[in-house]
C-alpha positions as a printed Julia matrix, in Angstrom:
295×3 Matrix{Float64}:
 34.91  -58.47  -171.85
 35.39  -54.73  -171.59
 38.81  -53.49  -170.57
 39.16  -52.74  -166.89
 39.39  -48.97  -166.97
 39.49  -48.18  -163.27
 36.01  -46.72  -163.44
 33.86  -48.79  -165.81
 31.66  -46.81  -168.15
 31.19  -43.07  -168.55
 29.28  -41.58  -165.66
 26.81  -38.75  -166.04
 28.62  -35.44  -165.83
 27.59  -32.04  -164.59
 28.64  -30.68  -167.99
 25.68  -28.61  -169.21
 23.0   -26.52  -167.64
 20.48  -29.31  -168.04
 22.74  -31.66  -166.16
 22.52  -29.43  -163.12
 18.83  -30.2   -162.89
 19.83  -33.79  -162.27
 22.37  -32.59  -159.72
 19.71  -30.66  -157.8
 17.12  -33.43  -157.69
 19.53  -36.38  -157.2
 19.38  -37.91  -153.76
 21.84  -39.13  -151.21
 20.19  -41.88  -149.19
 21.74  -41.8   -145.76
 21.56  -44.96  -143.74
 20.13  -44.41  -140.29
 22.97  -46.2   -138.61
 26.21  -44.59  -137.59
 29.5   -46.41  -138.02
 33.1   -45.89  -137.15
 35.21  -45.21  -140.2
 38.81  -46.15  -140.63
 40.13  -42.64  -140.14
 42.95  -41.06  -142.07
 43.66  -37.39  -142.68
 43.73  -38.1   -146.4
 40.26  -39.61  -146.74
 38.19  -37.92  -149.49
 34.82  -38.45  -151.21
 33.35  -37.6   -154.59
 29.95  -35.86  -154.38
 28.39  -35.77  -157.84
 24.79  -35.18  -156.72
 22.86  -34.28  -153.58
 19.67  -32.71  -152.27
 20.52  -32.3   -148.59
 23.77  -30.49  -147.78
 23.5   -31.39  -144.12
 23.19  -35.09  -144.92
 26.33  -35.03  -147.07
 28.32  -33.3   -144.33
 26.96  -35.73  -141.71
 28.01  -38.65  -143.89
 31.5   -37.21  -144.29
 31.89  -36.63  -140.57
 30.62  -40.09  -139.61
 32.99  -41.82  -142.05
 36.18  -39.89  -141.36
 36.13  -37.91  -144.62
 38.29  -34.79  -144.64
 37.9   -33.61  -148.25
 34.88  -33.37  -150.56
 35.1   -33.25  -154.35
 31.85  -31.4   -155.09
 30.3   -31.61  -158.56
 30.14  -28.2   -160.22
 28.22  -27.35  -163.44
 29.47  -25.04  -166.18
 29.2   -21.29  -165.69
 28.7   -21.68  -161.95
 29.08  -17.97  -161.17
 25.88  -17.21  -163.11
 24.13  -20.58  -162.73
 20.81  -21.0   -160.89
 22.54  -23.88  -159.13
 24.95  -21.53  -157.35
 22.88  -21.26  -154.12
 22.7   -25.07  -153.88
 26.43  -25.45  -154.35
 27.2   -22.6   -151.97
 24.99  -24.13  -149.27
 26.92  -27.4   -149.37
 30.31  -25.7   -149.41
 29.33  -23.43  -146.52
 28.11  -26.37  -144.39
 31.19  -28.4   -145.22
 33.64  -25.64  -144.39
 31.86  -24.94  -141.11
 32.42  -28.6   -140.24
 36.14  -28.29  -140.96
 36.09  -30.06  -144.32
 38.12  -29.08  -147.34
 36.06  -28.63  -150.51
 37.41  -28.88  -154.06
 35.38  -28.27  -157.22
 34.76  -31.46  -159.21
 34.18  -31.51  -162.96
 35.22  -33.06  -166.23
 34.01  -34.58  -169.46
 35.73  -36.47  -172.28
 34.6   -33.66  -174.6
 37.02  -31.3   -172.88
 39.87  -33.02  -174.72
 38.65  -31.57  -178.02
 37.55  -28.2   -176.62
 39.99  -27.18  -173.93
 39.23  -23.48  -174.36
 35.57  -24.15  -173.55
 36.58  -26.0   -170.38
 38.69  -23.06  -169.26
 36.13  -20.37  -170.12
 32.99  -22.17  -168.96
 34.2   -24.31  -166.08
 37.53  -23.24  -164.58
 37.14  -19.46  -164.61
 33.49  -19.29  -163.48
 34.21  -21.83  -160.74
 37.17  -19.86  -159.45
 35.19  -16.61  -159.64
 32.83  -17.84  -156.91
 35.67  -18.0   -154.4
 34.12  -21.14  -152.89
 36.78  -23.79  -153.47
 40.26  -24.55  -152.21
 41.24  -26.46  -155.35
 40.02  -28.1   -158.54
 39.54  -31.83  -159.16
 39.06  -33.05  -162.72
 37.82  -36.36  -164.09
 38.12  -36.19  -167.88
 38.55  -39.87  -168.91
 39.94  -39.42  -172.46
 40.02  -43.2   -172.96
 36.23  -43.23  -173.29
 36.3   -41.2   -176.52
 36.09  -42.96  -179.92
 39.38  -41.32  -180.9
 41.21  -43.2   -178.14
 41.17  -46.38  -180.21
 41.66  -44.76  -183.63
 44.01  -41.85  -182.86
 45.39  -42.54  -179.4
 48.59  -40.5   -179.71
 46.62  -37.45  -180.84
 44.14  -37.89  -178.0
 46.96  -38.23  -175.48
 48.57  -35.04  -176.77
 45.29  -33.14  -176.6
 44.62  -34.41  -173.1
 48.0   -33.19  -171.88
 47.44  -29.84  -173.58
 44.11  -29.63  -171.78
 45.82  -30.22  -168.44
 48.37  -27.51  -169.22
 45.58  -25.01  -169.94
 43.57  -25.99  -166.86
 46.59  -25.57  -164.61
 47.48  -22.24  -166.2
 43.93  -20.98  -165.67
 43.7   -22.21  -162.08
 45.32  -19.11  -160.68
 47.78  -21.05  -158.57
 45.1   -23.23  -156.98
 45.95  -26.94  -156.74
 44.52  -29.04  -159.53
 44.13  -32.78  -158.98
 43.3   -35.32  -161.71
 41.71  -38.77  -161.68
 43.68  -41.39  -163.6
 43.22  -45.14  -164.15
 45.81  -47.52  -162.73
 47.0   -48.5   -166.21
 48.12  -45.06  -167.48
 51.71  -46.23  -167.1
 51.16  -48.54  -170.08
 50.13  -45.67  -172.38
 52.87  -44.0   -174.39
 53.09  -40.21  -174.18
 55.55  -38.8   -176.67
 58.64  -40.79  -177.57
 60.15  -41.51  -174.18
 57.46  -41.13  -171.54
 54.15  -42.52  -170.33
 50.8   -40.91  -169.67
 50.9   -41.37  -165.9
 54.25  -39.6   -165.69
 53.23  -36.74  -167.97
 49.94  -36.26  -166.14
 51.64  -36.17  -162.75
 54.24  -33.7   -163.99
 51.44  -31.26  -164.78
 49.01  -31.52  -161.9
 49.31  -30.99  -158.15
 48.12  -34.5   -157.24
 46.37  -37.54  -158.7
 43.73  -40.02  -157.61
 44.27  -43.52  -158.97
 41.07  -45.3   -159.93
 42.32  -48.65  -158.63
 38.87  -50.09  -158.1
 38.92  -53.44  -156.37
 36.93  -54.71  -153.38
 39.94  -56.64  -152.05
 43.12  -54.91  -150.91
 45.55  -57.83  -151.13
 46.41  -60.39  -153.8
 47.74  -60.16  -157.37
 44.55  -58.45  -158.58
 43.86  -56.47  -155.41
 43.9   -52.72  -154.98
 47.47  -52.53  -153.72
 48.88  -54.63  -156.54
 47.19  -52.78  -159.37
 47.98  -49.37  -157.85
 51.64  -50.14  -157.12
 53.11  -48.83  -160.37
 51.32  -45.48  -160.08
 52.23  -45.21  -156.39
 55.89  -45.68  -157.32
 55.7   -43.11  -160.11
 54.0   -40.56  -157.86
 56.59  -41.07  -155.15
 59.43  -40.64  -157.64
 57.91  -37.39  -158.88
 57.01  -36.13  -155.42
 53.29  -35.97  -156.24
 50.61  -36.68  -153.62
 48.54  -39.67  -154.69
 45.19  -40.99  -153.48
 43.68  -44.39  -154.19
 40.08  -44.36  -155.4
 37.56  -47.01  -154.27
 34.06  -47.61  -155.66
 30.74  -48.16  -153.83
 28.15  -47.98  -156.61
 26.48  -50.79  -158.57
 28.51  -51.34  -161.74
 26.72  -54.42  -163.03
 26.56  -58.17  -162.57
 29.57  -59.22  -164.66
 32.38  -60.62  -162.44
 34.77  -58.05  -163.91
 32.43  -55.32  -162.69
 31.53  -56.89  -159.35
 35.19  -57.08  -158.24
 35.59  -53.34  -158.79
 33.05  -52.18  -156.21
 32.03  -52.6   -152.58
 28.39  -52.36  -153.65
 26.36  -55.06  -151.88
 29.03  -55.55  -149.21
 29.01  -54.27  -145.65
 30.64  -51.13  -144.4
 32.51  -53.25  -141.86
 34.19  -55.28  -144.61
 34.94  -52.17  -146.65
 36.59  -50.47  -143.68
 38.72  -53.57  -143.12
 39.91  -53.5   -146.74
 40.54  -49.75  -146.67
 42.64  -50.16  -143.53
 44.74  -52.7   -145.44
 45.05  -50.28  -148.36
 46.2   -47.51  -146.02
 48.68  -49.81  -144.34
 50.18  -51.11  -147.58
 50.2   -47.83  -149.49
 51.74  -45.9   -146.6
 55.06  -47.43  -147.65
 55.06  -44.92  -150.53
 56.25  -41.48  -149.45
 53.56  -39.44  -151.22
 50.52  -41.59  -150.43
 47.71  -39.21  -149.4
 44.85  -41.57  -148.51
 41.73  -43.14  -149.96
 39.04  -41.38  -152.02
 35.57  -42.99  -152.0
 33.34  -42.92  -155.06
 30.8   -41.67  -154.29
 28.51  -40.12  -151.66
 25.37  -41.82  -152.98
 26.77  -45.35  -152.97
 28.72  -44.83  -149.76
 25.68  -43.56  -147.85
 23.59  -46.56  -148.87
 25.95  -49.22  -147.49
 24.71  -51.45  -144.7
 26.75  -51.78  -141.49
């Protein structure tokens, strides 16, 4: 059985110009029904792909989403995708939503300069985004199992460079719930060192049940404590896409379940996690899966 990594598998990334073609033709299937979301000022949503900016904004408004993490390709300032990205950001801002640029790839660990020159700086140059949100997932690289300490060091160096290049804009990072078990240096752990560098984190604590020893709250507890101790805002990520039929995959997503049940579980997550001083709300992965859920 594959290790529970928070987000199983490596998702397609908007990492090259060709990938943006997928971004522009991908679809968000909005359900016709409208539902009442469990509202919280911290609710956020990943948006990796879309075709209809209005539909994405409508989804966010109907589900109580306040922040969008919008997928951005490399070299955005000169990319043919810029008008598509700008249209979504413009619609979202007009609706009162915050919009952060979303990007990341495991390859950034070994080429941090490329990430700065081709993603961070061109993204900032557009002036479209409030902050940056990165999902790098170094544990998916082959070197993670053969040279983990080196990979950890390179990942932290990458974060240092991204933050330095962000021009003072907040930079948030996705982390799995088990980063506290990964050594970073001689006396620290990877969750702590990541949080010390970035403005905030989103914990990929993917479970479709809030309570219990293997529920979202239990597996996220260690990272919630660490974030609170460091004074870092922390979100809890929840999945809505189809991850597969294996029981270890099924338990990590709300795919196939109703929106009513998901809202009930998210309300329990909010209630339990609010005990931690820096809890900042739930982030839903992602717009495509979330839009397709039945009432």
